[in-house]
C-alpha positions as CSV (number, residue, x, y, z in Angstrom):
1,X,35.5,6.3,9.8
2,X,31.6,5.4,8.8
3,X,30.9,9.0,9.1
4,X,33.3,9.8,6.4
5,X,32.5,6.9,4.2
6,X,28.8,8.1,4.3
7,X,29.5,11.5,3.6
8,X,31.9,10.7,0.7
9,X,29.3,8.5,-1.0
10,X,26.5,11.4,-0.5
11,X,29.1,13.8,-2.4
12,X,29.2,11.2,-5.0
13,X,25.7,10.7,-5.6
14,X,25.3,14.3,-5.7
15,X,28.0,14.4,-8.6
16,X,26.1,11.7,-10.6
17,X,23.1,13.6,-10.5
18,X,24.4,16.9,-11.6
19,X,26.1,14.9,-14.3
20,X,23.1,13.0,-15.6
21,X,21.3,16.3,-15.9
22,X,24.2,17.6,-17.6
23,X,24.7,14.3,-20.2
24,X,20.7,14.7,-21.4
25,X,21.8,18.1,-23.7
26,X,18.9,20.3,-22.6
27,X,20.1,23.0,-20.2
28,X,16.8,23.8,-19.0
29,X,16.5,20.2,-17.6
30,X,15.7,20.4,-13.8
31,X,17.7,17.8,-11.7
32,X,15.9,14.6,-11.4
33,X,14.8,14.3,-7.8
34,X,15.2,10.5,-7.3
35,X,12.8,10.4,-4.6
36,X,9.9,11.3,-6.7
37,X,10.9,8.8,-9.5
38,X,8.5,6.3,-8.2
39,X,5.6,7.0,-5.5
40,X,3.2,4.8,-3.8
41,X,-0.2,6.1,-2.9
42,X,-3.1,4.5,-0.9
43,X,-6.0,5.5,1.2
44,X,-4.8,6.1,4.7
45,X,-6.1,7.3,8.2
46,X,-5.8,11.2,8.0
47,X,-2.2,11.8,9.8
48,X,-3.7,14.2,12.1
49,X,-6.2,11.6,13.4
50,X,-3.0,9.0,14.0
51,X,-3.2,8.5,18.1
52,X,-6.2,10.4,18.5
53,X,-9.1,7.7,18.2
54,X,-10.1,4.9,16.7
55,X,-12.5,3.5,13.9
56,X,-15.8,1.9,15.4
57,X,-17.8,-0.8,13.8
58,X,-21.1,-1.0,12.6
59,X,-22.6,-4.6,11.6
60,X,-24.4,-4.3,8.4
61,X,-26.9,-6.6,9.2
62,X,-28.3,-4.3,11.7
63,X,-28.9,-1.9,8.7
64,X,-32.5,-0.8,6.7
65,X,-31.9,0.2,3.5
66,X,-31.5,1.8,1.4
67,X,-28.3,3.7,3.1
68,X,-25.6,5.7,2.4
69,X,-22.2,3.9,2.5
70,X,-20.5,4.7,5.1
71,X,-17.7,2.3,5.5
72,X,-19.6,0.4,8.1
73,X,-17.7,2.6,10.8
74,X,-17.4,6.0,12.6
75,X,-14.9,7.6,14.3
76,X,-14.8,7.3,18.1
77,X,-12.5,10.4,19.4
78,X,-10.3,9.3,22.5
79,X,-11.0,12.8,24.1
80,X,-15.1,11.8,23.7
81,X,-15.5,15.1,22.1
82,X,-13.8,15.9,18.8
83,X,-16.4,15.0,15.9
84,X,-14.9,14.0,12.8
85,X,-17.2,13.1,9.7
86,X,-16.6,9.7,8.1
87,X,-15.5,11.3,4.9
88,X,-12.7,13.0,6.7
89,X,-11.3,10.2,8.5
90,X,-9.2,8.9,5.7
91,X,-7.3,10.6,3.0
92,X,-5.6,9.4,-0.3
93,X,-2.0,10.0,0.5
94,X,1.6,9.1,-0.7
95,X,3.9,6.9,1.7
96,X,7.2,8.5,2.6
97,X,10.1,6.7,3.6
98,X,10.4,5.4,7.3
99,X,6.9,7.2,8.1
100,X,4.7,4.3,9.3
101,X,0.8,5.3,8.5
102,X,-2.4,3.1,9.2
103,X,-4.0,2.1,6.1
104,X,-7.9,2.4,5.9
105,X,-10.0,-0.4,6.3
106,X,-9.6,-3.5,4.2
107,X,-12.6,-3.6,1.3
108,X,-14.2,-0.5,2.2
109,X,-16.9,1.3,0.6
110,X,-17.6,5.2,1.6
111,X,-19.8,7.5,-0.2
112,X,-18.1,10.9,0.0
113,X,-19.7,14.5,-0.6
114,X,-16.3,16.2,-1.0
115,X,-15.0,14.0,-3.4
116,X,-15.1,10.4,-5.3
117,X,-16.3,7.8,-2.9
118,X,-13.8,5.3,-1.7
119,X,-14.3,1.9,-3.0
120,X,-12.0,-1.0,-3.4
121,X,-11.5,-4.5,-2.0
122,X,-8.8,-6.1,0.1
123,X,-6.0,-3.2,0.2
124,X,-4.7,-1.3,-2.9
125,X,-1.5,0.5,-3.6
126,X,-1.3,2.8,-6.5
127,X,2.2,3.4,-8.1
128,X,3.2,6.2,-10.0
129,X,6.1,5.8,-12.6
130,X,7.0,6.3,-15.8
131,X,7.9,3.0,-17.4
132,X,7.4,-0.6,-16.0
133,X,6.7,-1.6,-12.5
134,X,7.9,-5.2,-10.8
135,X,6.0,-6.4,-7.7
136,X,6.9,-9.7,-5.8
137,X,6.4,-10.7,-2.3
138,X,9.7,-11.2,-0.4
139,X,8.5,-12.4,3.6
140,X,6.2,-14.8,3.7
141,X,6.6,-15.7,-0.2
142,X,3.7,-18.0,-0.2
143,X,0.0,-17.7,-0.7
144,X,-0.3,-16.3,2.8
145,X,-0.6,-12.9,0.8
146,X,-2.2,-12.8,-2.6
147,X,-1.4,-10.4,-5.3
148,X,-3.9,-9.1,-8.0
149,X,-3.8,-7.1,-10.9
150,X,-6.4,-6.1,-13.4
151,X,-5.9,-5.0,-17.4
152,X,-9.1,-3.5,-17.8
153,X,-11.2,-6.7,-16.9
154,X,-11.3,-9.3,-14.2
155,X,-8.7,-9.2,-11.5
156,X,-5.8,-11.5,-12.1
157,X,-3.9,-13.3,-9.4
158,X,-0.1,-13.7,-9.6
159,X,3.0,-14.4,-7.5
160,X,4.6,-11.8,-9.2
161,X,3.1,-8.9,-11.3
162,X,4.7,-6.7,-14.1
163,X,2.8,-3.8,-15.2
164,X,3.1,-0.7,-17.4
165,X,2.7,2.3,-14.8
166,X,1.0,4.1,-13.3
167,X,-0.9,1.3,-12.4
168,X,-2.6,-0.1,-9.0
169,X,-2.2,-3.6,-7.5
170,X,-4.7,-5.7,-5.0
171,X,-3.0,-7.1,-1.8
172,X,-4.9,-9.5,0.5
173,X,-3.1,-10.4,3.6
174,X,-4.7,-13.7,4.4
175,X,-2.2,-14.5,7.2
176,X,-2.2,-18.1,6.8
177,X,-1.9,-20.6,3.7
178,X,-5.3,-22.1,2.7
179,X,-5.5,-25.4,1.2
180,X,-9.5,-25.5,0.0
181,X,-10.9,-22.2,0.6
182,X,-10.0,-19.2,-1.6
183,X,-7.4,-20.9,-3.6
184,X,-8.2,-19.0,-6.9
185,X,-7.7,-15.1,-8.0
186,X,-11.0,-14.1,-6.2
187,X,-10.2,-14.1,-2.6
188,X,-11.8,-10.5,-0.8
189,X,-11.9,-10.5,2.5
190,X,-12.8,-7.7,4.9
191,X,-10.3,-8.7,7.6
192,X,-7.0,-10.4,8.3
193,X,-5.2,-12.2,11.2
194,X,-4.0,-10.0,13.9
195,X,-0.2,-9.8,14.8
196,X,1.1,-10.5,10.9
197,X,3.8,-9.0,8.9
198,X,4.6,-8.9,5.3
199,X,6.8,-7.4,3.1
200,X,6.7,-6.8,-0.6
201,X,9.2,-5.4,-3.4
202,X,8.1,-2.9,-5.8
203,X,10.7,-2.2,-8.6
204,X,10.7,0.4,-11.3
205,X,12.1,-0.2,-14.5
206,X,13.0,1.2,-17.8
207,X,10.8,0.1,-20.8
208,X,13.5,-2.0,-21.3
209,X,13.3,-4.0,-18.3
210,X,16.4,-2.6,-17.0
211,X,16.0,-1.5,-12.8
212,X,16.1,2.0,-11.8
213,X,14.4,2.3,-8.2
214,X,13.3,-0.5,-6.0
215,X,10.9,0.0,-3.0
216,X,10.5,-2.1,0.0
217,X,6.9,-1.6,1.3
218,X,6.0,-3.6,4.8
219,X,2.5,-4.3,5.7
220,X,1.5,-5.1,9.4
221,X,-1.7,-6.3,10.8
222,X,-2.6,-3.7,13.9
223,X,-4.7,-3.8,16.6
224,X,-8.7,-3.0,16.3
225,X,-10.1,-2.9,19.3
226,X,-13.7,-2.0,18.2
227,X,-13.8,-5.0,15.9
228,X,-15.9,-7.8,17.3
229,X,-13.9,-10.5,15.8
230,X,-15.0,-13.2,18.4
231,X,-18.5,-13.3,16.5
232,X,-17.9,-11.9,13.4
233,X,-17.4,-14.7,11.5
234,X,-19.5,-17.1,13.8
235,X,-22.0,-18.2,11.0
236,X,-19.5,-19.0,8.3
237,X,-16.5,-21.1,10.1
238,X,-14.3,-22.6,8.3
239,X,-10.8,-22.8,7.2
240,X,-10.4,-19.1,6.4
241,X,-12.2,-18.1,9.4
242,X,-11.7,-20.3,12.8
243,X,-12.6,-19.8,16.4
244,X,-10.5,-17.8,18.8
245,X,-8.5,-16.3,15.7
246,X,-7.8,-12.5,16.4
247,X,-9.0,-10.5,13.3
248,X,-8.7,-7.1,12.5
249,X,-9.8,-4.6,9.6
250,X,-6.7,-2.7,9.9
251,X,-2.7,-2.6,8.6
252,X,-0.1,-0.4,9.2
253,X,2.0,0.4,5.8
254,X,5.6,1.6,5.8
255,X,8.0,2.4,2.9
256,X,11.1,0.9,4.7
257,X,13.5,1.3,1.9
258,X,14.1,3.1,-1.3
259,X,17.3,2.7,-3.5
260,X,17.8,3.3,-6.9
261,X,20.1,1.9,-9.4
262,X,23.9,3.8,-9.2
263,X,24.9,2.3,-12.3
264,X,21.9,3.5,-13.8
265,X,22.5,7.0,-13.2
266,X,26.1,6.8,-14.2
267,X,25.0,6.0,-17.5
268,X,23.5,9.1,-17.9
269,X,20.3,7.7,-18.1
270,X,18.2,9.9,-15.2
271,X,15.2,11.8,-16.9
272,X,15.1,9.5,-19.9
273,X,13.4,6.6,-17.8
274,X,11.1,5.5,-20.7
275,X,13.9,4.8,-23.1
């Protein structure tokens, strides 16, 4: 019975999409691909490198200057043979529903000869959409995860964000609620507590504020075997960094749901998202 209901629902939605294309009044209008109404992209470990190695660590204090920005790391292949240049380890890519990916390290700076350098603080998601984007924390819904955005000026911290897309949001997965340290808008971190999970909602709306598509993104702090978390913060112990707290530079990211407003489609507004 469940399969029959799913088939009926799929057929109904297909008819809705065809109807919406017709009601735009443009016979040459391409059918709207709902999965591409809103895309979310970020810097990720190259998908061909997933499960084939790990990212080493170079302590910046051991460097001499001037030096080329290299992300404070290097690729260590599991087979001990395959060499990968630093600038080929990470790629800017779009998240796909149900496909977990490893994000590039938190707060990364890397010069690249094949394209623009990688330069960002904390973690970043970039959203393509024709309308308003609203972002909010789902779980946890407290200051253990920070959201920031910028309007051509200094970053602004907010519990919920509303921006005209395309746009970018800055995410700092702190891992715990801080009472005295980093309580303002400027917290920047190169690592986070291991074994933490976060979900955020990203909603694409019409310029009038009507919801069109809603995505839920999950961030999970993952193991970082090459990172010397036992000693990396030993000289600045405090509320943010404490002894015996395992830390990591890496989070996995997954688009765990992507839904859209059927009533909005039924109203014939597909293809007219800016209205």
